[in-house]
KEKOLKE-35021 format. One line per field, with one value per residue (C-alpha): residue number from 0; x, y, z. Coordinates in Angstrom, 2 decimals, always signed. Example, Ala and Ser with C-alpha at 12.3 -4.5 7.8 and 13.67 -1.06 7.14 Angstrom:
<pts>
n: c(0  1)
X: c(+12.30  +13.67)
Y: c(-4.50  -1.06)
Z: c(+7.80  +7.14)
</pts>
This chain:
<pts>
n: c(0  1  2  3  4  5  6  7  8  9  10  11  12  13  14  15  16  17  18  19  20  21  22  23  24  25  26  27  28  29  30  31  32  33  34  35  36  37  38  39  40  41  42  43  44  45  46  47  48  49  50  51  52  53  54  55  56  57  58  59  60  61  62  63  64  65  66  67  68  69  70  71  72  73  74  75  76  77  78  79  80  81  82  83  84  85  86  87  88  89  90  91  92  93  94  95  96  97  98  99  100  101  102  103  104  105  106  107  108  109  110  111  112  113  114  115  116  117  118  119  120  121  122  123  124  125  126  127  128  129  130  131  132  133  134  135  136  137  138  139  140  141  142  143  144  145  146  147  148  149  150  151  152  153  154  155  156  157  158  159  160  161  162  163  164  165  166  167  168  169  170  171  172  173  174  175  176  177  178  179  180  181  182  183  184  185  186  187  188  189  190  191  192  193  194  195  196  197  198  199  200  201  202  203  204  205  206  207  208  209  210  211  212  213  214  215  216  217  218  219  220  221  222  223  224  225  226  227  228  229  230  231  232  233  234  235  236  237  238  239  240  241  242  243  244  245  246  247  248  249  250  251  252  253  254  255  256  257  258  259  260  261  262  263  264  265  266  267  268  269  270  271  272  273  274  275  276  277  278  279  280  281  282  283  284  285  286  287  288  289  290  291  292  293  294  295  296  297  298  299  300  301  302  303  304  305  306  307  308  309  310  311  312  313  314  315  316  317  318  319  320  321  322  323  324  325  326  327  328  329  330  331  332  333  334  335  336  337  338  339  340  341  342  343  344  345  346  347  348  349  350  351  352  353  354  355  356  357  358  359  360  361  362  363  364  365  366  367  368  369  370  371  372  373  374  375  376  377  378  379  380  381  382  383  384  385  386  387  388  389  390  391  392  393  394  395  396  397  398  399  400  401  402  403  404  405  406  407  408  409  410  411  412  413  414  415  416  417  418  419  420  421  422  423  424  425  426  427  428  429  430  431  432  433  434  435)
X: c(-40.66  -40.00  -36.91  -39.00  -40.48  -37.05  -35.60  -38.59  -38.31  -34.60  -35.18  -37.98  -35.87  -32.98  -35.17  -37.61  -35.30  -35.99  -33.72  -36.06  -39.41  -39.12  -38.38  -41.25  -43.65  -42.50  -43.03  -46.48  -47.39  -46.16  -48.21  -51.26  -50.77  -51.10  -54.83  -54.86  -53.53  -55.86  -58.78  -60.57  -60.66  -64.15  -65.49  -63.78  -65.47  -68.92  -68.72  -69.71  -66.78  -66.42  -66.49  -66.78  -69.10  -69.20  -72.25  -72.16  -75.03  -78.74  -79.94  -81.89  -78.97  -76.76  -79.58  -79.63  -75.88  -76.26  -78.97  -76.78  -73.76  -75.81  -77.29  -74.03  -71.52  -71.04  -70.82  -68.63  -68.62  -71.01  -70.01  -68.15  -64.53  -62.05  -59.51  -62.16  -63.40  -59.91  -59.41  -62.67  -61.52  -58.27  -60.13  -62.67  -60.40  -62.24  -61.03  -62.34  -63.76  -66.23  -66.94  -69.96  -69.39  -72.11  -72.49  -72.85  -76.53  -76.41  -73.40  -75.14  -78.39  -76.32  -74.90  -71.56  -70.12  -70.59  -67.35  -67.03  -63.83  -62.38  -59.67  -58.47  -56.84  -54.39  -52.91  -50.95  -49.68  -50.56  -53.25  -55.55  -55.06  -56.87  -60.05  -61.88  -61.00  -62.24  -65.56  -65.90  -64.94  -67.74  -70.21  -69.31  -70.27  -73.61  -73.99  -73.41  -75.96  -78.55  -78.09  -78.38  -81.63  -82.93  -82.09  -83.95  -86.95  -87.61  -86.47  -83.94  -81.45  -81.37  -77.55  -76.64  -73.04  -74.14  -76.78  -74.22  -71.43  -72.95  -70.06  -66.30  -63.85  -61.11  -58.81  -56.21  -54.54  -53.03  -50.45  -48.03  -48.23  -47.83  -50.63  -50.62  -53.02  -54.65  -54.00  -55.96  -54.77  -54.87  -52.63  -50.13  -50.22  -49.59  -46.58  -45.10  -45.66  -43.82  -40.93  -40.88  -41.34  -37.71  -36.19  -38.37  -37.54  -33.83  -33.91  -35.69  -33.40  -30.30  -31.48  -32.24  -28.89  -26.47  -28.22  -28.15  -24.43  -23.71  -25.91  -24.91  -21.24  -21.66  -23.49  -20.95  -17.99  -19.52  -20.34  -16.87  -15.16  -13.34  -14.72  -12.58  -9.51  -10.43  -10.83  -7.37  -5.66  -3.99  -6.93  -9.37  -12.93  -14.02  -11.98  -13.59  -17.07  -16.33  -14.54  -17.55  -19.90  -17.75  -17.45  -21.16  -21.95  -19.78  -21.42  -24.85  -24.17  -22.87  -26.04  -28.12  -26.33  -26.93  -30.55  -30.99  -29.64  -32.03  -35.04  -34.06  -33.99  -37.36  -39.02  -37.41  -38.94  -42.24  -42.16  -41.35  -44.73  -46.65  -47.80  -46.86  -43.58  -42.82  -40.06  -42.75  -44.08  -40.67  -40.89  -37.29  -34.19  -30.83  -27.34  -27.77  -31.02  -29.35  -26.51  -29.02  -30.82  -27.51  -26.58  -29.99  -29.69  -26.21  -27.27  -30.21  -27.93  -25.41  -28.24  -29.57  -26.15  -25.41  -28.83  -28.21  -24.83  -26.52  -28.98  -26.07  -24.41  -27.33  -27.08  -25.38  -24.98  -25.75  -29.23  -30.31  -28.83  -31.16  -34.21  -32.69  -33.01  -36.80  -37.51  -35.35  -36.98  -40.45  -39.32  -38.43  -41.71  -43.77  -42.70  -42.68  -46.36  -47.31  -45.49  -47.15  -50.63  -50.57  -48.43  -46.45  -48.16  -51.63  -50.85  -52.20  -49.68  -49.25  -48.57  -46.16  -44.23  -44.07  -42.90  -40.33  -38.96  -38.05  -34.77  -35.62  -38.52  -36.34  -34.63  -38.00  -39.64  -36.65  -37.33  -40.96  -40.05  -37.22  -39.42  -41.46  -38.43  -39.22  -35.63  -36.40  -37.88  -35.13  -32.35  -34.08  -34.37  -30.67  -29.72  -32.03  -30.86  -27.23  -27.79  -29.66  -26.89  -24.25  -26.28  -26.80  -23.12  -22.15  -24.38  -22.80  -19.27  -20.30  -21.74  -18.59  -16.63  -18.87  -18.90  -22.29  -20.50  -19.27  -21.92  -25.08  -25.99  -24.63  -22.17  -23.77  -22.44  -24.55  -27.80  -29.13  -28.60  -29.69  -32.39  -31.99  -32.60  -29.26  -30.23  -32.19  -29.38  -26.86  -28.98  -29.29  -25.52  -24.84  -27.38  -25.85  -22.37  -23.57  -25.21  -21.94)
Y: c(-53.27  -55.18  -54.70  -53.19  -50.52  -49.73  -49.20  -47.11  -44.99  -44.47  -43.38  -41.00  -39.50  -38.88  -37.29  -35.28  -32.72  -29.04  -28.16  -29.97  -29.31  -25.53  -24.66  -26.87  -25.18  -21.77  -22.80  -24.17  -20.80  -19.03  -21.28  -20.70  -16.95  -17.38  -17.65  -13.86  -13.90  -16.49  -16.29  -13.59  -15.53  -16.92  -13.46  -12.08  -14.66  -13.97  -10.20  -8.65  -7.16  -3.39  -1.94  +1.36  +1.74  +4.17  +3.60  +5.68  +3.80  +4.34  +1.30  -1.66  -4.07  -1.67  -1.38  -5.18  -5.15  -2.42  -4.36  -7.47  -5.52  -3.56  -6.75  -8.70  -5.98  -2.99  -0.05  +2.60  +5.03  +5.93  +8.72  +9.49  +10.19  +7.33  +8.91  +9.74  +6.17  +4.77  +7.12  +5.90  +2.30  +3.11  +4.78  +1.97  -0.97  -1.78  -4.20  -3.13  -0.37  -1.41  +0.96  +0.36  +2.36  +4.37  +1.91  -1.18  -1.90  -0.82  -3.08  -6.16  -5.40  -5.00  -8.50  -7.18  -8.26  -5.61  -4.54  -3.89  -2.17  -3.39  -1.72  -4.18  -2.74  -5.40  -5.04  -8.26  -11.20  -13.96  -16.57  -14.94  -11.50  -12.61  -13.72  -10.33  -9.87  -13.36  -12.55  -9.40  -11.33  -13.82  -10.90  -10.29  -13.87  -13.20  -10.05  -12.05  -14.68  -12.04  -10.29  -13.63  -14.32  -10.86  -11.36  -14.68  -13.45  -10.39  -12.03  -9.22  -11.26  -14.36  -14.59  -17.68  -16.62  -13.24  -14.86  -17.29  -14.72  -11.22  -9.49  -9.33  -7.87  -5.29  -5.57  -3.30  -4.27  -1.66  -3.08  -0.99  +1.96  -0.03  -0.29  -3.59  -3.66  -6.85  -9.14  -9.99  -10.13  -13.97  -14.17  -11.69  -13.34  -16.74  -15.56  -13.60  -16.53  -18.82  -16.36  -15.81  -19.47  -20.30  -18.31  -19.69  -23.21  -22.36  -20.89  -23.90  -26.36  -24.47  -24.52  -28.23  -29.16  -26.68  -26.63  -30.40  -30.35  -28.04  -29.80  -33.30  -32.32  -31.09  -34.25  -36.53  -34.73  -35.03  -38.70  -39.54  -37.35  -35.42  -32.09  -32.25  -32.81  -29.84  -27.59  -28.50  -27.31  -23.86  -22.28  -19.78  -20.92  -17.90  -19.21  -22.62  -21.09  -19.00  -21.89  -24.14  -21.40  -20.63  -24.28  -24.89  -21.61  -22.55  -25.97  -24.39  -21.83  -24.53  -26.53  -23.39  -22.59  -26.11  -26.01  -22.53  -23.64  -26.57  -24.54  -21.62  -23.89  -25.33  -21.95  -20.53  -23.41  -22.77  -19.07  -19.75  -21.44  -18.38  -15.48  -12.78  -10.93  -9.39  -7.27  -5.46  -4.07  -3.40  -6.41  -7.54  -7.74  -6.17  -6.97  -4.82  -6.60  -10.01  -8.77  -7.59  -10.94  -12.72  -10.55  -11.10  -14.83  -14.98  -12.99  -15.35  -18.36  -17.13  -16.52  -20.04  -21.63  -19.73  -20.69  -24.33  -24.17  -22.99  -25.88  -28.22  -27.22  -28.78  -32.09  -34.97  -37.37  -37.98  -39.33  -36.20  -34.00  -35.44  -33.81  -30.39  -29.01  -29.37  -26.15  -24.08  -25.67  -24.90  -21.33  -21.04  -22.62  -19.89  -17.03  -19.42  -20.26  -16.63  -15.21  -17.76  -17.13  -13.33  -10.29  -8.57  -5.24  -6.71  -8.31  -6.83  -5.05  -7.94  -10.39  -7.94  -7.68  -11.47  -11.96  -9.17  -10.53  -13.85  -13.27  -16.06  -13.94  -11.31  -13.32  -14.94  -11.54  -9.85  -10.90  -9.79  -6.47  -5.72  -6.46  -3.43  -1.30  -1.50  -1.16  +0.25  -2.96  -5.09  -2.93  -2.84  -6.62  -7.01  -4.72  -6.53  -10.01  -8.96  -7.62  -10.77  -12.95  -11.04  -11.33  -15.08  -15.52  -13.66  -15.99  -19.02  -17.78  -17.14  -20.63  -22.15  -20.68  -22.36  -25.85  -26.34  -27.01  -30.37  -31.31  -29.93  -28.45  -25.95  -27.01  -29.02  -26.66  -23.92  -25.81  -24.84  -21.17  -21.09  -22.70  -26.39  -25.54  -24.76  -21.78  -20.09  -20.76  -19.22  -16.08  -15.83  -16.12  -13.44  -11.11  -11.67  -10.86  -7.61  -6.54  -7.16)
Z: c(+62.86  +59.64  +57.50  +54.72  +56.96  +58.40  +54.94  +53.86  +57.01  +56.39  +52.79  +53.76  +56.52  +54.12  +51.45  +53.59  +55.14  +55.85  +52.92  +50.53  +52.22  +52.72  +49.03  +47.87  +50.31  +49.07  +45.45  +46.32  +47.83  +44.71  +42.46  +44.65  +44.25  +40.48  +41.09  +41.16  +37.60  +36.08  +38.49  +36.52  +33.25  +33.89  +34.71  +31.63  +29.44  +30.91  +30.50  +27.15  +25.23  +25.21  +21.72  +19.90  +16.91  +14.01  +11.83  +8.64  +7.00  +7.64  +5.68  +7.03  +7.08  +9.05  +11.58  +11.83  +12.45  +15.08  +16.89  +17.11  +18.35  +20.86  +22.28  +22.57  +23.49  +25.73  +23.33  +25.00  +22.06  +19.24  +16.91  +13.71  +14.81  +14.70  +17.06  +19.64  +19.41  +19.99  +22.94  +24.44  +24.05  +25.86  +28.70  +29.11  +28.37  +25.14  +22.53  +19.13  +16.97  +14.28  +11.38  +9.13  +5.91  +4.21  +1.32  +3.52  +2.81  -0.84  -1.55  -0.17  -2.02  -5.19  -4.65  -3.39  -0.06  +2.61  +4.37  +8.10  +9.18  +12.49  +14.57  +17.19  +20.31  +21.45  +24.95  +25.24  +23.20  +25.67  +25.24  +27.78  +26.21  +23.05  +24.87  +24.76  +21.09  +20.29  +21.96  +19.85  +16.72  +17.48  +17.39  +13.76  +12.96  +14.64  +12.53  +9.33  +10.35  +11.25  +7.89  +6.09  +7.93  +7.00  +3.32  +3.29  +5.32  +3.16  -0.10  -0.61  -2.64  -4.78  -4.82  -2.80  -2.20  -0.79  +1.38  +2.82  +3.20  +3.21  +5.05  +5.00  +7.48  +6.91  +9.95  +11.53  +14.80  +17.12  +19.52  +21.61  +19.26  +16.04  +13.47  +11.61  +8.68  +7.48  +10.46  +13.60  +17.24  +17.47  +14.40  +15.84  +19.27  +17.71  +15.73  +18.65  +21.01  +18.62  +18.54  +22.30  +23.27  +22.55  +25.41  +28.24  +27.11  +26.98  +30.48  +31.95  +30.18  +31.35  +34.94  +34.79  +33.23  +34.75  +38.14  +38.40  +37.58  +40.51  +43.06  +41.97  +42.08  +45.65  +46.72  +45.03  +46.57  +50.02  +49.54  +48.21  +50.83  +48.08  +49.26  +52.39  +50.22  +48.04  +51.07  +52.41  +49.24  +49.24  +47.43  +48.91  +49.31  +47.32  +44.38  +44.80  +44.65  +41.57  +39.91  +40.35  +39.14  +36.11  +35.10  +35.42  +33.62  +30.65  +30.40  +30.74  +28.03  +25.68  +26.25  +25.75  +22.48  +21.14  +22.25  +20.76  +17.39  +17.25  +18.38  +16.14  +13.11  +14.07  +14.49  +11.34  +9.44  +11.18  +10.38  +6.74  +6.43  +7.68  +5.53  +8.07  +7.75  +11.15  +9.61  +7.63  +10.92  +12.46  +14.80  +14.45  +16.64  +15.81  +17.15  +20.28  +21.10  +20.90  +23.12  +25.74  +25.59  +26.10  +29.09  +30.66  +30.08  +31.62  +34.72  +35.26  +34.77  +37.35  +39.82  +39.24  +39.67  +42.87  +44.22  +43.29  +45.03  +48.22  +47.97  +47.26  +50.52  +52.39  +50.53  +52.27  +49.38  +45.72  +46.43  +48.28  +45.56  +42.93  +44.52  +45.14  +41.59  +41.67  +43.64  +41.29  +38.26  +39.61  +40.25  +36.56  +35.44  +37.12  +34.78  +31.84  +32.32  +33.01  +29.97  +27.71  +29.10  +29.40  +28.74  +31.50  +30.77  +31.33  +34.69  +37.93  +40.14  +42.58  +39.74  +38.09  +41.34  +41.62  +38.04  +38.23  +41.52  +39.87  +37.94  +35.48  +34.17  +32.54  +29.77  +29.07  +28.51  +26.85  +23.25  +23.33  +24.99  +22.57  +19.56  +20.62  +21.64  +25.36  +26.57  +30.01  +31.41  +29.85  +31.31  +34.69  +34.60  +33.79  +36.68  +39.09  +38.01  +38.35  +41.87  +42.89  +41.42  +43.42  +46.62  +46.21  +45.32  +48.50  +50.52  +48.80  +49.61  +53.22  +53.57  +52.09  +55.00  +57.59  +59.07  +57.49  +54.18  +55.45  +57.97  +56.36  +59.75  +62.24  +64.90  +67.69  +70.35  +68.90  +68.37  +71.76  +71.03  +67.40  +65.31  +64.45  +60.78  +59.12  +57.00  +59.80  +62.26  +59.90  +59.50  +63.30  +63.71  +61.08  +62.69  +66.16  +64.87  +63.31  +66.56  +68.39)
</pts>
C-alpha cells in the first residue's frame, strides 16, 4: 500500500466515525421527510383554485366574466351574501371571493373602468401559501382579456384605454382574523417574510458560531491534554459544564446582538421603501413581545450549546471537531427552510410535529406568531425548548462524569457487554443501573 493511500485511509478513518455518521444519517432522514411538506405543490398548481362568486350584474360583460371564472376555477359558492360566501370558502379551503357589482357592464360601456371586488382568504405567509391566490389572480387577467376581446368583436367601445384595461381590482385580504384593505396576499407575505427572515438567520448564525466554539474547545483541550488538567482541579464537573455553556452562550448572544443590529438596519431601510405600514393593521411588536422572542432565542441557544457539548465529548482532536457542528447546523436549517416556504398553521400534522419537535423552530416562528397575537404557541415553544435544554444539559453533565469524556469511547472492559458505539453503550449502562 502506497504512502498516499495510507494517509488517505488514516484521514478517512479519523473523520468517518459513528459520532459523525449517525447525526448526518438522521438529518438526511429528516430532510427526506420534508417531501410530505412540499410534495403536494405540483398537485396544488394543477388543481383549479376554489373561489366564491357574487354576481350582481346581469349584463353581457358580467356574463363573460362569469364564463371565464367558471371555466378556470372551482366555484364553491354562488349567491348574494358576503358572510355566507366567506364561510363557504373556510369550509372548502377556498382562496378568494369575487364580487361583480351591479354597474359593472354599464360602467365599461360608458368608458369607465369596471371594478371587481376581491376578498382574499390568506392562510399562511409562506411562499407556497400564495400559490392558490396567485392562480385565482391569474383568472382575473383572463377575465380582462376576454372582456377586451368582446369589446373589439362587437365594436362596443372605441376608447383604447378601456379596451386595453377594462377592469380594475378592489382588494381586501383576510389573514388570521384581520382585514387589510387595499393590499394583496403576495404583498403581505413579502413584507412579513422580510420581517420574519431576520430571526432564522440569527438562529443559524448563532449555532454556527457558538456551537463551533464549544466543539472546537473540546477538541482542542483533548488534543493539547489540557482537559485532564481541568478535570483534576477542585471544581465539580457540573460547574465545568455550566461554565462552558455560559461562556459560549454569552459569546453567542453578543454575536447575535451584533448580527441583529446589522440585519435590523438593513430591513428597516428596506421597509422604508415600501408603501405598506404594518402598524396600520396592528402588525407590530411591543416590549413584551420582544422579551418573549429573547427568551425563546436563549432557550434554543442553550439547547444548541448543550447538544454541541455532547457532540464535542466524542471528538478526539481539533480536526474531528471541525465536522461536528454540521449536524446541528442542518437541524437548524430544516425549520428555517420550512418557515420561509410555508406557514406553521398550513402544515400537515406530521410536518407540524416535526417542526415543533425541533427547538430551533420556535424563535424562528415567534415574530410571525406574535405579530398576530398568537401567544399560546410561543409560550408552548418556550416551555418545550426549556425542557429540552434541561434534558440535554443533564445528558451532558452525565457524560462529563464518565470515562468517555477523555477516551471518546466506553471502557474496554465493558465493550463485550455493551455496544461498541459510545452513546448506545452509555444508554445501555444507564438502563442497566436503573433496573438494578
